[in-house]
C-alpha positions in Angstrom: 43.5 -16.7 43.0 43.7 -19.6 40.7 41.1 -22.4 40.2 40.6 -25.2 37.7 38.2 -28.0 37.1 37.3 -30.4 34.2 34.6 -30.2 31.5 33.8 -31.9 28.3 33.7 -30.8 24.6 32.8 -32.5 21.4 34.9 -33.5 18.3 32.6 -35.1 15.8 30.5 -37.6 17.7 33.1 -38.2 20.4 33.7 -36.3 23.6 36.9 -34.8 24.8 38.2 -33.5 28.1 38.6 -29.8 28.5 40.3 -28.2 31.4 38.7 -25.0 32.6 41.1 -22.5 34.4 40.4 -19.2 36.0 42.8 -16.7 37.5 41.5 -13.7 39.4 43.7 -10.7 40.2 43.2 -7.1 41.3 43.1 -4.3 38.8 40.7 -2.7 36.4 37.6 -4.8 35.5 38.3 -7.4 32.8 36.6 -10.7 32.0 38.1 -12.6 29.1 37.7 -16.2 27.8 40.7 -17.6 25.8 41.5 -21.0 24.4 40.1 -20.7 20.9 36.4 -20.2 21.9 33.7 -19.8 19.3 31.0 -17.0 19.5 28.7 -19.0 21.8 31.6 -19.6 24.3 32.6 -16.0 24.2 29.1 -14.9 24.9 29.2 -17.0 28.0 30.8 -14.0 29.8 27.4 -12.1 30.0 25.4 -15.2 30.8 27.8 -16.1 33.7 27.8 -12.6 35.1 24.0 -12.4 35.2 23.6 -16.0 36.4 26.0 -15.5 39.3 24.2 -12.3 40.4 20.8 -14.0 40.2 22.1 -17.1 42.1 23.4 -15.2 45.1 27.1 -15.3 44.1 29.4 -12.2 44.0 30.9 -11.6 40.6 34.5 -10.4 40.9 35.2 -6.7 40.3 38.9 -7.1 39.2 40.6 -9.0 36.4 39.4 -12.5 35.5 41.0 -14.6 32.8 39.4 -18.0 31.8 41.4 -20.5 29.8 39.9 -23.6 28.1 42.7 -26.1 27.4 43.9 -27.5 25.2 44.2 -24.1 23.5 44.6 -25.5 20.0 41.2 -27.2 19.9 38.3 -25.1 18.9 35.6 -24.9 21.8 32.0 -24.9 20.4 28.7 -24.3 22.0 27.3 -23.2 25.3 28.1 -26.4 27.3 31.0 -24.6 28.9 28.8 -22.0 30.6 28.3 -24.0 33.9 31.9 -25.0 34.3 33.1 -21.4 33.6 30.7 -20.0 36.3 31.8 -22.5 38.9 35.5 -22.0 38.1 35.1 -18.1 38.3 33.3 -18.5 41.6 36.1 -20.6 43.0 38.8 -18.3 41.7 37.1 -15.2 43.2 36.3 -17.1 46.4 32.5 -16.4 46.0 32.2 -20.2 46.3 34.1 -22.1 49.0 33.9 -26.0 49.1 34.9 -27.1 52.5 34.9 -30.9 51.9 34.2 -31.2 48.2 36.8 -32.4 45.7 36.2 -32.0 41.9 39.4 -33.7 40.6 37.4 -36.8 39.6 34.3 -34.9 38.3 33.4 -33.2 35.1 30.8 -30.4 34.7 29.0 -29.1 31.6 25.8 -27.3 30.8 24.3 -24.2 29.4 23.0 -21.5 31.8 20.3 -18.8 31.4 20.8 -15.4 32.8 18.3 -16.3 35.6 20.7 -19.2 36.7 18.6 -22.1 35.3 20.6 -24.9 33.6 19.6 -25.9 30.1 20.3 -29.0 28.1 23.1 -29.3 25.6 23.7 -31.5 22.7 26.2 -34.4 22.9 25.7 -35.4 26.6 25.9 -39.1 26.0 29.3 -39.0 24.1 30.8 -36.7 26.7 29.8 -38.9 29.6 31.1 -41.9 27.8 34.5 -40.1 27.3 34.5 -39.0 30.9 34.2 -42.5 32.1 36.9 -43.7 29.7 39.2 -41.1 31.3 38.6 -42.3 34.8 36.2 -39.7 36.1 33.8 -41.0 38.6 30.9 -38.3 38.5 29.3 -35.9 36.1 27.3 -32.8 36.8 25.1 -32.0 33.9 21.7 -30.5 33.0 18.7 -32.2 34.4 17.2 -32.7 30.9 20.3 -34.6 29.7 20.4 -36.9 32.7 18.1 -39.6 31.2 20.3 -40.2 28.2 23.5 -40.1 30.3 22.0 -42.7 32.7 22.6 -45.4 30.1 26.3 -45.2 30.9 27.1 -47.5 33.7 29.9 -47.1 36.2 29.8 -43.3 36.6 27.6 -41.2 38.9 25.2 -38.8 37.1 24.1 -35.8 38.9 21.2 -33.9 37.2 21.4 -30.1 37.8 18.4 -27.9 37.4 19.9 -24.6 38.5 23.2 -22.9 39.5 21.9 -22.5 43.0 21.2 -26.2 43.3 24.7 -27.1 42.3 26.3 -24.5 44.6 24.4 -25.9 47.6 25.6 -29.4 46.7 29.2 -28.2 46.4 29.0 -26.1 49.7 27.8 -29.0 51.7 24.1 -28.1 51.7 21.2 -30.1 50.2 22.7 -32.9 48.1 21.7 -33.7 44.5 20.4 -37.3 44.2 22.3 -39.3 41.5 20.3 -40.4 38.5 19.6 -44.2 38.6 21.3 -46.2 35.9 19.0 -47.5 33.1 19.2 -50.3 30.5 17.9 -50.1 27.0 14.8 -52.1 25.9 15.1 -52.8 22.1 11.8 -54.5 21.8 9.5 -51.8 23.2 9.0 -50.0 19.9 7.7 -52.8 17.7 4.1 -52.7 19.0 3.2 -49.4 17.3 4.9 -50.2 13.9 3.3 -50.9 10.6 2.8 -54.6 10.1 3.6 -56.9 7.2 0.2 -58.7 7.9 -1.4 -55.7 6.0 0.6 -56.6 2.8 -1.5 -58.8 0.4 0.4 -61.2 -1.9 3.8 -59.8 -3.0 5.6 -62.9 -1.9 8.9 -62.1 -3.8 9.2 -58.6 -2.4 8.3 -59.6 1.1 11.1 -62.3 0.9 13.5 -59.7 -0.4 12.7 -57.4 2.5 13.3 -60.3 4.9 16.8 -60.9 3.3 17.5 -57.2 3.3 16.7 -56.9 7.1 18.5 -60.1 8.0 21.8 -59.4 6.3 21.9 -55.6 6.1 21.7 -55.5 2.3 20.8 -52.5 0.1 17.6 -53.0 -1.9 15.9 -51.4 -4.9 12.2 -52.0 -5.7 10.9 -51.2 -9.2 7.2 -51.3 -10.0 4.2 -49.3 -11.3 2.2 -46.9 -9.2 0.2 -48.4 -6.4 1.7 -51.9 -6.5 2.9 -51.7 -2.9 6.6 -50.5 -3.0 6.2 -47.8 -0.4 4.0 -50.1 1.6 6.7 -52.8 1.9 9.5 -50.4 2.5 7.7 -48.5 5.3 7.3 -51.9 7.1 11.0 -52.7 7.1 11.5 -51.3 10.7 9.1 -53.8 12.0 11.2 -56.8 10.9 14.6 -55.4 11.6 16.7 -57.4 14.2 17.1 -56.1 17.6 19.9 -53.7 18.2 22.9 -54.8 20.3 24.0 -52.6 23.2 27.0 -51.3 21.2 24.7 -50.3 18.3 22.4 -48.6 20.7 25.1 -46.5 22.1 26.7 -45.7 18.6 23.3 -44.5 17.2 22.3 -42.6 20.3 25.7 -40.7 20.2 24.7 -39.4 16.7 21.2 -38.3 17.8 22.6 -36.7 21.0 25.0 -34.4 19.2 22.1 -33.1 16.9 19.9 -32.6 20.0 17.3 -35.0 18.6 16.6 -37.0 22.0 13.9 -36.2 24.4 12.9 -37.2 27.9 10.2 -39.5 26.3 12.9 -41.1 24.0 16.3 -40.6 25.8 18.0 -43.4 23.9 17.8 -44.8 20.4 17.1 -48.4 21.3 15.3 -49.0 17.9 16.8 -49.0 14.5 16.3 -45.5 12.8 14.3 -45.2 9.6 15.1 -42.0 7.7 13.0 -41.1 4.6 14.2 -37.6 3.5 12.2 -35.7 0.8 13.7 -35.7 -2.8 14.5 -32.0 -2.6 17.3 -32.8 0.0 20.8 -31.3 -0.8 24.0 -33.3 -0.9 25.3 -31.5 2.3 22.0 -32.3 4.2 22.3 -35.9 3.0 26.0 -36.7 3.5 26.7 -34.2 6.3 28.6 -30.9 6.5 28.0 -27.2 7.1 30.1 -24.4 8.6 30.1 -26.4 11.8 30.1 -30.0 10.4 26.9 -32.0 11.5 25.8 -35.5 10.6 23.6 -35.8 7.5 20.7 -38.2 6.8 23.0 -41.0 6.0 24.6 -40.8 9.5 21.3 -40.4 11.2 20.3 -43.7 9.6 23.3 -45.4 11.1 22.5 -49.0 12.1 19.1 -48.6 10.5 17.4 -47.8 7.1 17.8 -44.9 4.7 14.8 -45.0 2.4 14.4 -43.0 -0.8 10.9 -43.1 -2.3 10.9 -42.4 -6.1 14.7 -42.2 -6.2 15.1 -40.7 -9.8 13.5 -37.6 -8.4 16.5 -37.0 -6.1 19.3 -34.6 -7.2 22.0 -36.4 -9.2 24.7 -34.7 -7.1 23.0 -35.8 -3.8 22.8 -39.4 -5.0 26.4 -39.6 -6.2 27.5 -38.2 -2.8 26.3 -41.5 -1.3 28.5 -43.8 -3.3 31.6 -43.5 -1.1 29.7 -43.5 2.3 27.8 -46.7 1.2 31.1 -48.4 0.4 33.1 -47.2 3.4 30.3 -47.0 6.0 31.6 -43.6 7.1 31.6 -40.0 6.0 34.7 -37.9 6.2 34.2 -34.1 6.2 37.3 -32.0 5.7 37.7 -28.4 6.7 40.7 -26.1 7.1 40.6 -26.7 10.8 40.7 -30.5 10.4 38.7 -33.6 9.5 35.6 -35.1 11.2 34.3 -38.7 10.6 30.7 -39.7 11.1 29.7 -43.4 10.9 26.9 -44.4 8.4 26.6 -48.1 8.4 23.1 -48.1 6.9 20.9 -50.2 4.7 20.0 -48.1 1.7 16.6 -48.9 0.3 15.0 -47.3 -2.8 11.8 -47.5 -4.7 11.0 -46.2 -8.1 8.7 -46.4 -11.1 10.2 -47.9 -14.3 9.4 -44.8 -16.4 7.8 -41.3 -16.0 4.2 -42.7 -16.4 5.1 -45.8 -14.3 3.8 -48.5 -16.7 6.8 -49.5 -18.7 7.3 -53.3 -18.4 4.0 -53.7 -16.4 1.8 -56.7 -17.4 -1.7 -54.9 -17.3 -0.9 -51.4 -18.4 0.4 -49.6 -21.4 3.3 -47.3 -21.2 2.9 -44.0 -23.1 6.4 -42.8 -22.7 8.9 -42.5 -25.6 12.1 -44.4 -25.7 14.0 -41.1 -25.1 11.9 -40.3 -22.1 12.4 -43.8 -20.6 16.1 -43.6 -21.2 16.4 -40.1 -19.7 14.4 -41.2 -16.7 16.4 -44.4 -16.0 19.7 -42.6 -16.6 19.2 -40.7 -13.5 20.4 -43.7 -11.6 24.0 -44.2 -12.4 25.6 -47.6 -13.0 27.9 -47.4 -10.0 25.1 -46.5 -7.7 22.9 -49.3 -9.1 25.8 -51.8 -8.6 25.7 -51.0 -5.0 22.2 -52.3 -4.6 22.4 -55.9 -3.5 18.8 -56.8 -4.2 16.8 -55.7 -7.3 13.2 -56.5 -6.9 10.4 -56.4 -9.5 7.2 -55.4 -7.8 4.2 -56.5 -9.9 0.5 -55.5 -9.3 -1.5 -57.7 -7.0 -4.5 -59.4 -8.6 -8.1 -58.8 -7.4 -8.5 -62.2 -5.8 -5.6 -61.8 -3.5 -6.6 -58.3 -2.6 -10.1 -59.2 -1.8 -9.4 -62.6 -0.1 -9.4 -63.3 3.6 -6.1 -65.2 3.5 -3.8 -64.0 6.5 -0.4 -62.7 5.6 2.5 -63.5 7.7 3.0 -60.9 10.5 6.1 -58.8 11.1 6.6 -60.5 14.5 6.7 -63.9 12.7 9.3 -62.7 10.2 11.3 -60.9 13.0 11.9 -64.2 14.6 13.8 -65.4 11.5 15.7 -62.1 11.0 16.8 -62.1 14.6 18.0 -65.7 14.4 19.9 -65.0 11.2 21.5 -61.8 12.6 22.6 -63.6 15.8 24.4 -66.2 13.7 26.2 -63.4 11.9 27.1 -61.5 15.2 28.6 -64.8 16.5 30.4 -65.3 13.2 32.0 -62.0 13.2 32.4 -61.4 17.0 35.3 -59.1 17.8 35.8 -57.8 14.3 33.6 -54.8 14.2 31.4 -56.3 11.6 27.8 -57.1 12.5 26.1 -58.4 9.4 26.9 -60.1 6.1 26.6 -57.0 3.9 29.5 -55.4 5.7 31.9 -58.3 5.8 35.5 -57.7 4.6 37.0 -59.5 1.7 39.0 -61.8 4.0 35.8 -62.7 5.9 34.1 -63.3 2.5 36.8 -65.7 1.5 36.6 -67.5 4.9 32.9 -67.8 5.4 31.5 -67.7 1.9 32.9 -70.8 0.3 30.6 -72.2 -2.5 30.2 -75.8 -3.4 31.1 -77.0 -6.9 27.5 -76.7 -8.3 27.0 -73.3 -6.7 30.3 -72.0 -8.1 29.4 -73.3 -11.5 26.0 -71.6 -11.4 27.6 -68.3 -10.4 30.2 -68.5 -13.1 27.5 -69.0 -15.7 25.5 -66.1 -14.4 28.7 -63.9 -14.2 29.4 -64.5 -17.9 25.7 -64.3 -19.0 24.7 -61.2 -17.2 28.1 -59.4 -17.5 28.4 -58.8 -13.7 31.0 -56.6 -12.2 33.4 -57.7 -9.4 31.3 -55.7 -7.0 28.1 -57.4 -8.2 29.8 -60.9 -7.7 30.8 -60.0 -4.1 27.2 -58.9 -3.3 25.6 -62.0 -4.8 27.9 -64.1 -2.6 27.0 -62.1 0.5 23.2 -62.3 -0.2 23.6 -66.1 -0.7 25.4 -66.2 2.7 22.4 -64.4 4.3 19.9 -66.7 2.6 21.9 -69.7 4.0 21.8 -68.1 7.4 17.9 -67.7 7.2 17.9 -71.4 6.5 20.2 -72.0 9.4 22.6 -73.7 7.0 26.3 -73.6 7.6 27.0 -74.2 4.0 26.0 -72.0 1.0 24.1 -74.4 -1.3 23.2 -74.2 -4.9 19.6 -73.0 -4.2 21.0 -70.2 -2.0 23.1 -69.0 -4.9 20.2 -69.3 -7.4 17.9 -67.2 -5.2 20.7 -64.5 -4.8 21.3 -64.4 -8.5 17.6 -63.9 -9.2 17.8 -60.5 -7.4 20.5 -59.2 -9.8 18.5 -59.3 -13.1 16.4 -56.0 -13.2 19.3 -53.7 -14.1 19.6 -55.9 -17.3 15.8 -55.8 -17.8 15.6 -52.0 -17.7 19.0 -50.4 -18.0 20.7 -52.6 -20.5 17.7 -52.1 -22.8 18.6 -48.4 -23.0 
């Protein structure tokens, strides 16, 4: 007897529909799974056989062929266990559904030999794709139901065991659908580190605000203990609220790497990733035998922070150049290409030399010229050119550290960054661009017109500082963000002047060597 139903697979961070077919016939015992399965899918044969027996279902004694279509797409992971079991049971007539129709349903989930249903990675993108193809219901592992419930317009049925699903399909006790949920982007700010703890440092604080408001990359240079890491670690507390689309995009990435939990089933806050300097290029950009997103993709719509960036491997740093420009990572294998999004804010901090005191006002540097040059050369010119904001972080004097003057809190700064980001979202509505740092060349020409005095100022800076075309574009985009923070429709001379002031440190340190 023949039976078929629908399941879902993964290609990159997107789901894809897979048809599961089973054909039972008399003859010598055979149980074969075809359709380009990987090792985990082939091993489903033993899990299915034990789970059926332990769930009160009769496993067929004849020939059973299971096909996963389309046959030219590689099937990866254990999420096909549950649909294979149900399809085998239907084909062998161990399971009879009198009034149940599965043509508008999809089923996926891993099973144990006892018949329990276990969670699988990628539930959210699979449910999104199921809805896009017109399916009306999804049967999935109970532990994946919370993340799937953020997809509206499709019924989510959480399945704890094979026996529970069989009872539902056979007209017994019904599974109650999971209630739909909506994200709450503001719920995470309460426990974050606060800018109210940062004494002084008005220029770095202002640069952090511009960075958060416009999505700009930022480099902080200063001596040990001056507050670089303190400022960067507080960036998440002033980041603008995520839009519904950004929440779904980010959660899809965390779903396929199995990084969600029942306590945090959705990424409704901007991620902040701070990998150790020993990270490899593959772990950073993504890849592997079965390609997975790297740290740059896990920071999608959030912040990727490198503390003491010269300590990172040069190959790993250079692997970031293309992703930072294209906002995506493309991984090529013999079987095809996968693309992972990585629209992230790249933030770095570093000392100006090995001892950390070069160029500092109240300390003497003991490093040789050769040592300083070798240290700074670990940051290539092209990578440095991709940093929109170059910030000199100087030591805070005693009076400011010991004073009782209240610093502005993250909540107060976030009001401004949210207002500026809302202006940008309205400006680029429908274009796929959400912030000034990611605008296209055409959008820059349309929305970043400079007045005569601003253009003259930028021309002088371009000639005097020897700026590249990329640096020119980034100065203009930073000026656009500064104008947005001032709620100004026009980019004025003072906005351009402030943007230029954040492009001088590469001349102070790197041009000297």
